[in-house]
Backbone as CSV, one residue per row, in Angstrom:
resi,resn,N_x,N_y,N_z,CA_x,CA_y,CA_z,C_x,C_y,C_z
1,MET,51.121,31.714,-41.837,52.608,31.886,-41.927,53.432,31.958,-40.417
2,ARG,52.703,32.577,-39.360,53.448,32.256,-38.296,53.239,30.734,-37.608
3,LYS,52.116,30.275,-38.040,51.862,28.838,-37.378,52.736,27.939,-38.035
4,ARG,52.966,28.143,-39.528,53.525,27.109,-40.572,55.046,27.510,-39.628
5,ILE,55.752,28.447,-39.499,57.134,28.642,-39.058,57.419,28.232,-37.452
6,HIS,56.423,28.133,-36.842,56.269,27.679,-35.528,56.351,26.151,-35.558
7,LYS,55.380,25.646,-36.177,55.219,24.000,-36.801,56.822,23.627,-37.111
8,THR,57.192,24.221,-38.332,58.393,23.789,-38.450,59.757,23.955,-37.258
9,VAL,59.738,25.123,-36.658,60.801,25.112,-35.440,60.373,24.152,-34.537
10,HIS,59.219,23.573,-34.011,58.867,22.780,-33.163,59.396,21.376,-33.685
11,GLU,59.272,21.127,-34.760,59.595,19.780,-35.465,61.006,19.652,-35.292
12,VAL,62.038,20.577,-35.766,63.408,20.806,-35.762,63.936,20.441,-34.237
13,VAL,63.426,21.664,-33.350,63.855,21.264,-31.937,63.514,20.697,-30.901
14,ILE,62.356,20.236,-31.083,61.438,19.391,-29.994,61.468,17.920,-30.889
15,GLU,61.089,17.658,-32.172,60.766,16.403,-32.387,62.156,15.667,-32.303
16,ARG,62.477,14.278,-32.401,63.668,14.174,-32.816,63.665,12.906,-33.982
17,ASN,62.338,12.643,-34.297,62.066,11.445,-35.284,62.186,11.848,-36.775
18,THR,62.516,13.251,-36.927,62.242,13.828,-38.072,63.591,13.911,-38.713
19,PHE,63.865,14.367,-40.191,65.405,14.514,-40.439,65.954,15.605,-39.904
20,TYR,65.188,16.740,-40.287,65.905,17.968,-39.498,66.096,18.029,-38.085
21,GLY,65.524,17.375,-37.256,65.485,17.190,-35.947,66.397,16.489,-35.346
22,ARG,66.812,15.514,-36.415,67.774,14.581,-36.310,69.591,15.110,-36.332
23,ILE,69.427,16.256,-37.483,70.370,17.022,-37.811,70.471,17.929,-36.435
24,PHE,69.517,18.538,-35.924,69.730,19.952,-35.369,70.291,18.925,-33.906
25,ASP,69.565,17.983,-33.276,70.118,17.101,-32.201,71.832,16.746,-32.430
26,SER,72.121,16.362,-33.645,73.597,15.839,-34.091,74.531,16.973,-33.649
27,THR,73.864,18.251,-34.261,74.930,19.345,-34.279,75.257,19.699,-32.758
28,PHE,73.717,20.084,-31.787,74.035,20.219,-30.819,74.898,19.497,-29.946
29,LEU,74.685,17.975,-30.101,75.601,17.193,-29.551,77.174,17.069,-29.742
30,PHE,77.450,17.552,-31.017,78.698,18.080,-31.231,79.298,19.053,-30.463
31,MET,78.251,20.094,-30.458,78.754,21.504,-29.934,78.855,21.246,-28.407
32,ILE,77.915,20.436,-27.811,78.262,20.232,-26.392,79.786,19.417,-26.065
33,ILE,80.047,18.551,-26.877,81.291,17.845,-26.570,82.525,18.577,-26.929
34,VAL,82.244,19.383,-27.631,83.553,20.271,-27.930,83.741,21.148,-27.146
35,SER,82.374,21.806,-26.661,82.296,22.563,-25.489,83.179,22.231,-23.989
36,ILE,82.703,20.830,-24.018,83.265,20.164,-22.718,84.823,20.175,-22.782
37,ILE,85.351,19.822,-23.881,86.678,19.639,-24.217,87.341,21.104,-24.154
38,ILE,86.771,22.399,-24.382,87.316,23.197,-24.376,87.451,23.999,-22.818
39,VAL,86.358,23.558,-22.183,86.360,23.596,-20.674,87.499,22.907,-19.908
40,MET,87.768,21.721,-20.557,89.160,20.991,-19.811,90.387,21.437,-20.349
41,LEU,90.493,21.707,-21.475,91.707,22.236,-22.074,91.862,23.951,-21.134
42,ASP,90.747,24.524,-21.187,91.023,26.092,-20.452,91.599,25.595,-19.028
43,SER,91.500,24.669,-18.388,92.111,24.104,-17.159,93.444,23.851,-17.067
44,VAL,93.891,23.621,-18.143,95.402,23.555,-18.258,96.130,24.968,-18.278
45,PRO,96.850,25.256,-17.222,97.472,26.651,-17.191,98.344,26.808,-18.332
46,SER,99.108,26.031,-19.086,99.879,26.635,-20.119,98.732,26.855,-21.470
47,LEU,97.805,26.273,-21.925,97.025,26.436,-22.407,96.206,27.636,-22.239
48,HIS,95.896,27.632,-20.852,95.210,28.944,-20.509,95.455,30.241,-21.236
49,ALA,97.325,30.294,-20.662,97.775,31.479,-20.784,97.903,31.953,-22.339
50,LYS,97.994,30.824,-23.275,98.433,30.693,-24.421,97.334,30.898,-25.424
51,HIS,96.112,30.566,-25.015,94.625,30.438,-25.484,93.722,31.235,-25.163
52,LYS,93.880,32.026,-24.040,93.211,32.305,-23.382,91.774,33.208,-23.994
53,LEU,92.293,34.056,-24.989,91.523,35.018,-25.898,90.429,33.745,-26.701
54,LEU,90.675,33.052,-27.438,90.224,32.087,-28.185,89.238,31.088,-27.293
55,PHE,89.659,30.664,-26.013,88.771,29.930,-25.383,87.547,31.047,-25.060
56,HIS,87.800,32.035,-24.624,86.870,33.111,-24.148,85.886,33.025,-25.291
57,LYS,86.435,33.541,-26.527,85.559,33.534,-27.500,84.529,32.509,-28.174
58,LEU,85.299,31.419,-27.828,84.747,29.671,-28.068,83.454,29.986,-26.912
59,GLU,83.857,30.102,-25.583,82.950,29.914,-24.694,81.657,30.724,-24.900
60,TRP,81.850,32.101,-25.276,80.676,32.867,-25.342,80.143,32.201,-26.564
61,GLY,80.336,31.810,-27.571,79.756,31.608,-28.660,78.866,30.362,-28.584
62,PHE,79.518,29.202,-27.719,79.065,28.368,-27.358,77.600,28.629,-26.250
63,THR,77.790,29.526,-25.417,77.134,29.943,-24.103,75.605,30.480,-25.048
64,ILE,76.101,31.504,-26.134,74.868,32.269,-26.583,73.868,31.298,-27.719
65,LEU,74.626,30.429,-28.271,73.856,29.310,-28.922,73.323,28.175,-27.996
66,PHE,73.591,27.995,-26.803,73.084,27.010,-25.908,71.928,28.135,-25.359
67,THR,72.124,29.628,-24.963,70.849,29.938,-24.557,69.865,30.208,-25.316
68,ILE,69.938,30.118,-26.787,69.226,30.121,-27.739,68.173,28.791,-27.700
69,GLU,68.938,27.786,-27.615,68.142,26.376,-27.625,67.472,26.189,-26.550
70,TYR,68.167,26.855,-25.220,67.372,26.647,-24.060,66.003,27.385,-24.278
71,ILE,65.965,28.820,-24.667,64.832,29.607,-24.839,63.628,29.065,-25.664
72,LEU,64.376,28.225,-26.854,63.446,27.810,-27.832,62.577,26.632,-27.246
73,ARG,63.370,25.563,-26.437,62.654,24.427,-25.656,62.048,24.754,-25.030
74,ALA,62.260,25.886,-24.122,60.982,26.379,-23.048,60.177,26.813,-23.608
75,SER,59.970,27.395,-24.623,59.095,28.378,-25.113,57.966,27.402,-25.884
76,LEU,58.738,26.354,-26.835,57.967,25.377,-27.634,57.339,24.455,-26.805
77,SER,57.542,24.164,-25.508,57.375,23.072,-24.694,55.617,23.112,-24.489
78,LYS,55.153,22.029,-24.258,53.790,22.351,-24.289,53.562,22.935,-22.576
79,LYS,54.545,22.559,-21.701,54.163,23.131,-20.324,55.312,23.576,-20.120
80,PRO,56.039,24.737,-20.508,57.141,25.385,-20.383,57.773,25.490,-18.472
81,LYS,56.843,25.561,-18.126,57.109,25.686,-16.395,57.582,24.450,-15.986
82,LYS,56.991,23.392,-16.555,57.537,21.946,-16.417,58.677,21.759,-16.866
83,PHE,59.546,21.981,-18.155,60.912,22.145,-18.550,61.781,22.752,-17.862
84,ILE,61.258,23.924,-17.380,61.878,24.723,-16.839,62.782,24.255,-15.227
85,PHE,61.647,23.518,-14.654,62.135,22.954,-13.382,62.217,21.136,-13.322
86,SER,62.324,20.895,-14.613,62.741,19.409,-14.568,64.145,19.601,-14.562
87,PHE,64.805,18.295,-14.219,65.832,18.214,-14.320,67.075,18.414,-15.660
88,LEU,66.413,18.173,-16.350,67.090,18.494,-18.123,67.068,19.874,-17.764
89,GLY,66.052,20.695,-17.419,66.010,21.973,-17.597,66.864,22.683,-16.457
90,ILE,66.845,22.307,-15.750,67.988,22.932,-14.538,69.351,22.485,-15.352
91,VAL,69.701,21.351,-15.529,71.160,20.952,-16.351,71.594,22.046,-17.242
92,ASP,70.597,22.398,-18.232,70.816,23.129,-19.128,71.017,24.706,-18.707
93,LEU,69.979,25.072,-17.672,70.230,26.434,-17.182,71.626,26.371,-16.264
94,LEU,72.221,25.608,-15.762,73.669,25.293,-15.281,74.686,25.626,-15.982
95,ALA,74.533,24.882,-17.206,75.297,24.997,-18.337,75.734,26.330,-18.957
96,ILE,74.642,27.005,-18.679,74.737,28.706,-19.541,75.134,29.758,-18.648
97,ILE,74.473,29.641,-17.191,74.278,30.655,-16.273,76.108,31.313,-15.853
98,PRO,76.823,30.408,-15.774,78.020,30.623,-15.327,79.009,31.647,-16.226
99,THR,78.697,31.156,-17.395,79.414,32.456,-18.200,78.720,34.012,-17.943
100,TYR,77.439,34.037,-17.703,76.918,35.376,-17.687,77.086,35.932,-16.397
101,PHE,77.345,34.777,-15.402,77.857,35.447,-14.237,79.447,36.129,-14.036
102,THR,80.159,35.437,-14.763,81.358,36.153,-14.870,81.397,37.986,-15.525
103,LEU,80.133,38.253,-16.298,80.090,39.528,-16.459,79.874,40.259,-15.122
104,PHE,79.348,39.925,-14.046,78.867,40.812,-12.826,80.134,40.709,-11.688
105,LEU,81.103,39.784,-11.908,82.280,39.746,-11.209,83.606,40.333,-11.713
106,PRO,83.785,41.267,-10.720,85.092,42.234,-10.910,86.355,41.209,-11.270
107,GLY,87.485,41.691,-11.575,88.717,40.687,-11.590,89.502,40.711,-10.386
108,THR,88.756,41.290,-9.517,89.426,41.495,-8.041,89.045,40.098,-7.165
109,GLN,87.756,39.789,-7.643,87.165,38.399,-7.128,88.385,37.489,-6.721
110,PRO,88.076,36.741,-5.714,89.059,35.583,-5.883,88.712,34.701,-6.751
111,LEU,90.184,34.118,-7.093,90.335,32.988,-8.076,89.465,32.002,-8.014
112,LEU,89.301,31.386,-6.786,88.375,30.507,-6.366,86.772,30.565,-7.194
113,ALA,86.447,31.682,-6.777,84.844,31.749,-7.174,85.021,31.702,-8.838
114,LEU,85.953,32.104,-9.294,85.637,31.801,-10.983,85.854,30.408,-11.283
115,ARG,86.852,29.858,-10.479,86.936,28.545,-11.031,85.897,27.948,-10.632
116,ALA,84.971,27.910,-9.767,83.844,27.095,-9.189,82.912,27.293,-10.671
117,LEU,83.036,28.955,-10.835,82.105,28.952,-12.129,82.216,28.115,-13.378
118,ARG,83.537,28.023,-13.781,83.796,27.256,-14.931,83.514,25.724,-14.637
119,LEU,83.859,25.233,-13.340,83.646,24.278,-13.111,82.007,23.805,-13.398
120,LEU,81.153,24.701,-12.999,79.690,24.195,-13.386,79.387,24.168,-14.799
121,ARG,80.321,24.718,-15.768,80.072,24.391,-17.257,80.142,22.851,-17.430
122,ILE,80.751,22.113,-16.809,80.959,20.536,-17.057,79.685,20.183,-16.783
123,PHE,78.474,20.784,-16.052,77.172,20.218,-16.281,76.696,19.875,-17.134
124,ARG,77.566,20.711,-18.483,76.984,20.402,-20.190,76.842,18.856,-20.442
125,ILE,77.787,18.147,-19.586,78.210,16.795,-19.794,76.525,15.838,-19.650
126,PHE,75.926,16.317,-18.653,74.860,15.999,-18.422,73.604,16.068,-19.630
127,ARG,73.851,17.374,-20.355,72.887,17.378,-21.428,72.962,16.449,-22.522
128,LEU,73.873,15.712,-22.572,74.184,14.562,-23.452,72.758,13.258,-23.237
129,SER,72.243,13.536,-22.302,71.278,12.892,-22.062,69.976,12.999,-22.947
130,HIS,69.967,14.463,-23.427,68.924,14.640,-24.606,68.915,13.904,-25.762
131,PHE,70.206,13.280,-26.044,70.408,12.504,-27.158,71.021,10.879,-27.169
132,ILE,70.769,10.808,-25.871,70.675,9.041,-25.551,69.186,8.540,-25.341
133,ARG,68.665,8.061,-26.401,67.505,7.535,-26.581,67.011,6.450,-25.577
134,ASP,67.977,5.891,-25.341,67.883,4.719,-24.140,68.313,4.978,-22.462
135,ILE,68.275,6.090,-22.362,68.552,6.778,-21.000,67.297,5.623,-20.045
136,ARG,66.227,5.626,-20.620,65.127,5.491,-19.575,65.279,4.084,-19.777
137,PHE,65.806,3.261,-20.619,66.294,1.968,-20.669,67.252,1.505,-19.546
138,LEU,68.486,2.234,-19.480,69.187,1.910,-18.596,69.161,2.521,-17.165
139,SER,68.240,3.417,-17.037,67.916,3.494,-15.591,67.132,2.514,-15.196
140,GLY,66.223,2.024,-16.259,64.959,1.164,-15.606,65.877,-0.379,-15.256
141,ALA,67.002,-0.871,-15.786,67.684,-1.710,-15.540,68.186,-1.561,-14.624
142,LEU,68.792,-0.467,-14.036,69.576,0.067,-12.838,68.349,0.038,-11.421
143,ILE,67.425,0.581,-12.049,66.552,0.357,-10.696,66.185,-1.152,-10.091
144,ASN,65.778,-1.813,-11.550,65.318,-3.121,-11.361,66.433,-4.137,-10.412
145,SER,67.564,-3.546,-10.730,68.788,-4.315,-10.247,69.140,-3.872,-8.737
146,PHE,68.420,-2.555,-8.113,68.641,-2.319,-6.918,68.441,-2.818,-6.195
147,ARG,67.652,-3.853,-5.744,67.361,-4.630,-4.638,68.456,-5.700,-4.432
148,LYS,68.799,-6.537,-5.662,69.943,-7.471,-5.631,70.942,-6.653,-5.429
149,ILE,71.591,-6.051,-5.852,72.666,-5.176,-5.586,72.750,-4.622,-3.996
150,SER,71.698,-4.286,-3.310,71.720,-4.151,-2.113,72.106,-4.723,-1.262
151,ILE,71.459,-6.191,-1.708,71.468,-7.617,-0.825,73.166,-8.073,-0.911
152,PHE,73.596,-7.796,-2.118,74.893,-8.016,-2.237,76.037,-7.482,-1.387
153,LEU,75.627,-5.869,-1.466,76.525,-5.045,-1.039,76.603,-5.444,0.666
154,MET,75.238,-5.748,1.386,75.129,-6.082,2.755,75.963,-7.320,3.008
155,PHE,75.897,-8.248,2.313,76.862,-9.262,2.041,78.625,-9.261,2.087
156,ALA,78.419,-8.112,1.322,80.292,-7.730,1.104,80.310,-7.263,2.434
157,LEU,79.496,-6.349,3.042,79.902,-5.483,4.031,79.838,-6.702,5.348
158,VAL,79.316,-7.592,5.497,79.526,-8.525,6.437,80.868,-9.269,6.143
159,ILE,81.169,-9.739,5.125,82.524,-9.849,5.009,83.605,-9.166,5.595
160,VAL,83.709,-7.853,5.075,84.734,-6.735,5.513,84.696,-6.790,6.911
161,ILE,83.652,-6.769,7.641,83.792,-6.441,9.065,84.190,-7.441,9.993
162,VAL,84.023,-8.996,9.259,84.470,-10.054,9.873,86.030,-10.106,9.737
163,MET,86.314,-9.794,8.237,88.011,-9.930,8.092,88.392,-8.814,8.801
164,ALA,87.778,-7.644,9.065,88.531,-6.535,9.832,88.559,-6.682,11.419
165,SER,87.588,-7.540,11.849,87.955,-7.677,13.168,88.905,-8.904,13.388
166,ILE,89.026,-10.061,12.442,90.164,-11.040,12.621,91.561,-10.261,12.409
167,MET,91.510,-9.276,11.334,93.063,-8.505,11.121,93.279,-7.906,12.516
168,TYR,92.127,-7.175,13.168,92.037,-6.272,14.415,93.085,-7.248,15.534
169,LEU,92.594,-8.646,15.521,92.865,-9.363,16.184,94.702,-10.089,16.004
170,VAL,94.953,-10.193,14.933,96.100,-10.788,14.438,96.992,-9.888,14.351
171,GLU,96.939,-8.503,13.848,97.955,-7.638,13.712,98.278,-6.853,14.603
172,LYS,99.129,-6.234,15.133,99.621,-5.231,16.035,99.316,-3.939,15.643
173,PRO,99.051,-3.220,16.589,98.704,-1.560,16.820,99.575,-0.835,15.794
174,GLU,100.861,-0.879,16.503,102.062,-0.379,15.822,102.364,-0.563,14.528
175,ASP,101.599,-1.632,13.906,101.801,-1.942,12.054,100.246,-1.075,11.735
176,GLY,99.892,-0.198,12.323,98.932,0.302,11.863,97.197,0.157,11.725
177,PHE,97.029,-1.195,12.431,95.983,-1.580,12.420,95.305,-1.404,14.056
178,THR,95.214,-0.198,14.431,94.727,0.587,15.718,93.365,0.084,16.003
179,SER,92.411,0.222,15.278,91.313,-0.024,15.567,90.372,-0.536,14.412
180,ILE,89.186,-1.520,14.984,88.248,-1.781,13.891,88.092,-1.309,12.975
181,PRO,87.781,0.143,12.886,87.366,1.053,11.821,88.393,1.018,10.926
182,LYS,89.810,1.499,11.526,90.692,1.503,10.449,91.010,-0.045,10.138
183,CYS,90.581,-0.982,10.516,90.920,-2.393,9.924,89.939,-2.688,8.838
184,VAL,88.670,-1.957,8.811,87.537,-1.954,7.749,87.852,-1.153,6.908
185,TYR,88.453,-0.064,6.828,89.145,0.781,5.718,90.324,-0.363,4.943
186,TRP,91.051,-1.064,5.726,92.087,-1.816,5.204,91.201,-2.759,4.198
187,ALA,90.122,-3.636,5.006,89.478,-4.506,4.486,88.769,-4.110,3.208
188,ILE,88.151,-2.644,2.798,87.778,-2.350,1.740,88.911,-2.008,0.798
189,THR,89.807,-1.504,0.995,90.667,-1.057,0.251,91.323,-2.589,-0.439
190,THR,91.350,-3.677,0.328,91.575,-5.046,-0.245,90.699,-5.795,-1.001
191,ILE,89.474,-6.102,-0.647,88.648,-6.526,-1.111,88.001,-5.761,-2.529
192,THR,88.253,-4.762,-2.733,87.973,-3.929,-4.119,89.352,-4.014,-4.947
193,THR,90.367,-4.878,-4.353,91.618,-4.621,-4.819,92.428,-3.433,-5.783
194,VAL,92.119,-2.702,-4.863,92.779,-1.164,-4.735,94.011,-1.131,-4.124
195,GLY,93.873,-1.667,-2.974,95.131,-1.723,-2.316,96.355,-0.572,-2.265
196,TYR,95.828,0.595,-1.342,96.717,1.816,-1.376,98.138,1.666,-0.764
197,GLY,98.120,0.477,0.019,99.725,-0.183,0.668,99.866,0.866,1.611
198,ASP,99.062,1.742,2.236,99.356,2.466,3.404,99.505,1.558,4.541
199,ILE,98.372,0.932,4.647,98.617,-0.351,6.153,98.351,-1.910,5.222
200,VAL,99.858,-2.320,5.521,99.784,-3.644,5.031,100.105,-4.841,6.241
201,PRO,99.688,-5.840,6.271,99.978,-6.983,7.478,101.349,-7.395,7.451
202,ILE,101.861,-7.638,8.704,103.309,-8.055,8.902,103.245,-9.640,9.206
203,THR,102.480,-9.970,9.886,102.244,-11.510,10.680,101.786,-11.936,9.367
204,THR,102.294,-13.864,9.822,101.794,-14.694,8.936,100.622,-14.902,8.622
205,ALA,99.692,-14.941,9.951,98.161,-14.962,10.217,97.661,-13.684,9.119
206,GLY,98.246,-12.555,9.676,97.732,-11.443,8.834,97.691,-11.285,7.134
207,ARG,98.920,-12.218,6.715,98.876,-12.172,5.575,97.981,-13.512,4.857
208,LEU,97.993,-14.390,5.635,96.891,-15.429,5.367,95.412,-14.753,5.194
209,VAL,95.071,-13.936,5.905,93.621,-13.166,6.158,93.490,-12.483,4.761
210,ALA,94.573,-11.441,4.806,94.860,-10.854,3.387,94.363,-11.430,2.304
211,ASN,95.243,-12.825,1.853,95.147,-13.302,0.605,93.567,-13.850,0.619
212,ILE,92.934,-14.264,1.541,91.824,-14.719,1.674,90.973,-13.871,1.105
213,LEU,91.094,-12.559,1.592,90.260,-11.737,1.384,90.691,-11.226,-0.278
214,MET,91.768,-11.083,-0.605,91.604,-10.575,-1.900,91.257,-11.826,-3.056
215,LEU,91.210,-13.023,-2.707,90.694,-13.822,-3.461,89.161,-13.931,-3.575
216,ILE,88.467,-13.655,-2.345,87.080,-13.234,-2.309,86.769,-12.206,-3.223
217,GLY,87.574,-10.954,-3.162,87.504,-9.690,-3.827,87.392,-9.982,-5.263
218,PHE,88.259,-10.742,-5.674,88.171,-11.393,-7.209,86.921,-12.140,-7.516
219,ALA,86.453,-12.932,-6.543,85.198,-13.681,-6.714,83.907,-13.039,-6.840
220,ILE,83.883,-11.766,-6.266,82.560,-11.138,-5.990,82.606,-9.572,-6.828
221,ILE,83.663,-9.322,-7.322,83.920,-7.987,-7.915,82.762,-7.825,-8.814
222,ALA,82.846,-8.894,-9.929,81.683,-8.854,-10.870,80.517,-8.979,-10.845
223,VAL,79.767,-9.242,-9.800,78.566,-9.442,-9.397,77.846,-8.475,-9.659
224,PRO,77.750,-7.007,-9.431,76.981,-6.292,-9.605,77.027,-5.735,-11.081
225,THR,78.246,-6.230,-11.808,78.198,-5.995,-13.271,77.060,-7.064,-13.808
226,GLY,77.263,-8.361,-13.289,76.727,-9.567,-13.637,74.672,-9.417,-13.452
227,ILE,74.546,-8.576,-12.214,73.042,-8.442,-12.107,72.538,-7.458,-13.002
228,ILE,73.206,-6.310,-13.097,72.712,-5.295,-14.151,72.678,-5.945,-15.705
229,THR,73.490,-6.717,-15.747,73.621,-7.135,-17.353,72.803,-8.099,-17.599
230,THR,72.241,-8.802,-16.449,71.181,-9.811,-16.536,69.634,-8.964,-16.737
231,GLU,69.544,-8.055,-16.048,68.227,-6.868,-16.080,68.227,-6.389,-17.422
232,MET,69.383,-5.643,-18.182,69.489,-5.153,-19.307,68.909,-6.211,-20.329
233,ALA,69.636,-7.460,-20.323,69.077,-8.536,-21.209,67.631,-9.168,-21.155
234,ILE,67.109,-8.822,-19.834,65.501,-9.087,-19.580,64.965,-7.890,-20.225
235,ALA,65.177,-6.571,-20.192,64.874,-5.830,-20.807,64.667,-5.445,-22.216
236,ILE,65.750,-5.956,-22.722,65.969,-6.492,-24.405,64.910,-6.920,-24.874
237,ARG,64.917,-8.324,-24.277,64.019,-9.276,-24.397,62.527,-9.119,-24.527
238,LEU,62.166,-8.025,-23.519,60.801,-7.426,-23.536,60.677,-6.535,-24.717
239,ARG,61.257,-5.777,-24.998,61.429,-4.902,-26.085,61.355,-5.258,-27.496
240,GLU,62.153,-6.467,-27.539,62.123,-7.365,-28.749,60.694,-7.967,-29.043
241,THR,60.003,-8.159,-27.945,58.526,-8.879,-27.901,57.669,-7.919,-28.519
242,LYS,57.837,-6.275,-27.490,56.878,-5.720,-27.977,56.818,-5.271,-29.482
243,HIS,57.854,-5.240,-30.247,58.129,-4.548,-31.308,58.059,-5.921,-32.296
244,GLU,57.895,-7.281,-31.871,58.289,-8.239,-33.018,57.000,-8.481,-33.601
245,VAL,56.153,-7.889,-33.212,54.419,-7.887,-34.317,53.809,-6.959,-34.236
246,CYS,53.578,-6.066,-34.912,52.389,-4.612,-34.901,50.968,-5.636,-34.591
247,THR,50.629,-5.078,-33.365,49.123,-5.191,-32.793,48.132,-4.688,-33.952
248,ASN,48.460,-3.914,-34.903,47.360,-3.518,-36.027,47.245,-4.343,-37.397
249,CYS,48.454,-4.424,-37.933,48.490,-5.160,-39.200,49.464,-6.587,-38.894
250,GLY,50.076,-6.795,-38.099,50.728,-8.243,-37.922,52.015,-8.061,-38.506
251,LYS,52.717,-6.943,-39.025,54.099,-6.908,-39.439,55.098,-7.311,-38.647
252,LYS,55.955,-7.995,-39.073,57.230,-8.792,-37.614,58.135,-8.093,-38.552
253,GLY,59.345,-8.200,-37.499,60.625,-7.855,-37.922,60.978,-6.325,-37.915
254,HIS,60.554,-5.729,-36.743,60.797,-4.426,-36.516,61.870,-4.344,-35.769
255,ASP,62.600,-2.917,-36.074,63.831,-2.709,-35.094,63.695,-2.308,-33.763
256,ILE,64.660,-2.716,-32.622,64.337,-2.508,-31.681,64.110,-1.237,-31.088
257,ASN,64.607,-0.261,-31.820,64.376,1.240,-31.646,63.035,1.795,-32.035
258,ALA,62.681,1.145,-33.162,61.186,1.623,-33.670,60.358,2.167,-32.873
259,ASN,59.755,3.111,-33.033,58.525,3.862,-32.713,57.497,3.768,-33.345
260,PHE,57.589,3.305,-34.566,56.307,3.154,-35.594,56.576,1.910,-36.195
261,CYS,55.524,1.133,-36.591,55.068,0.270,-37.691,55.643,0.674,-38.849
262,ASN,56.659,-0.160,-39.674,57.029,0.428,-41.039,56.125,0.165,-42.045
263,ASN,55.387,-0.565,-41.255,54.039,-1.054,-42.454,52.753,-0.085,-42.708
264,CYS,52.395,0.207,-41.521,51.087,0.797,-41.223,51.210,2.069,-40.554
265,GLY,52.234,2.291,-39.898,52.513,3.798,-39.115,51.942,3.708,-37.707
266,THR,51.258,2.318,-37.155,51.027,2.286,-36.134,52.166,2.862,-34.949
267,LYS,51.703,3.460,-33.851,52.782,4.016,-32.720,52.946,2.701,-31.759
268,PHE,54.223,2.265,-31.268,54.330,1.497,-30.773,54.328,1.963,-29.306
269,GLU,54.040,1.213,-28.106,53.843,1.444,-26.752,55.108,1.253,-26.116
270,VAL,56.049,2.356,-25.980,57.471,2.110,-25.443,57.640,2.387,-23.941
271,ASP,57.955,1.455,-22.924,58.191,1.787,-21.576,59.346,3.038,-21.592
């Protein structure tokens, strides 16, 4: 009987491909999102003053539920210590301990400390990664793009330094271009199309340099997105190829997110 209960709880809490496992994950996904919204609303002074007690009760309710879930995940893991010290395990802990800390902090403590503890609850947003099945797929695309993006950033940095040096020569110090580092700051805000407007070129030559840099910015700002999108497309094609034909029975046309063959049940190897 005890083993059956343990197996059932394990399937619900740990397994994500079972019916009740999906319900459990979806329920906690909803609670995480609601708890994050409550933390954000509680930071609004008018709402905090009006609904302080309600927010407090909801916070404790979510904290208790998340604590139970954390204990269950740790105890049901094959290697509890590995789960506790993993990234997601640490994030789970950071999501629940701030509420318990408030029990040991007197009301006379500085408000900054209390606000810092509240801020730590925002770490719950990282717990969404429990439910994002393709997080490894996205991180893989980012890792594969890192070298190309690094080269692109080096190229962009060269452009920024060159344009900043030219601007330092053509503009006057009294207009804000007092040094090359300050001109680099101006060039970065210009090439990224942010344009704070705290430093602006006055001379005709300076405005010409600014216009050139703006056009370059429009031309290169989409490059990192294009690199990452290409890597994601390559990864999707590889996954589709892996799932196209079952190696055991030869069945075709599987869903890209499938873990098992829908004909013979053979487990797919997913990177």
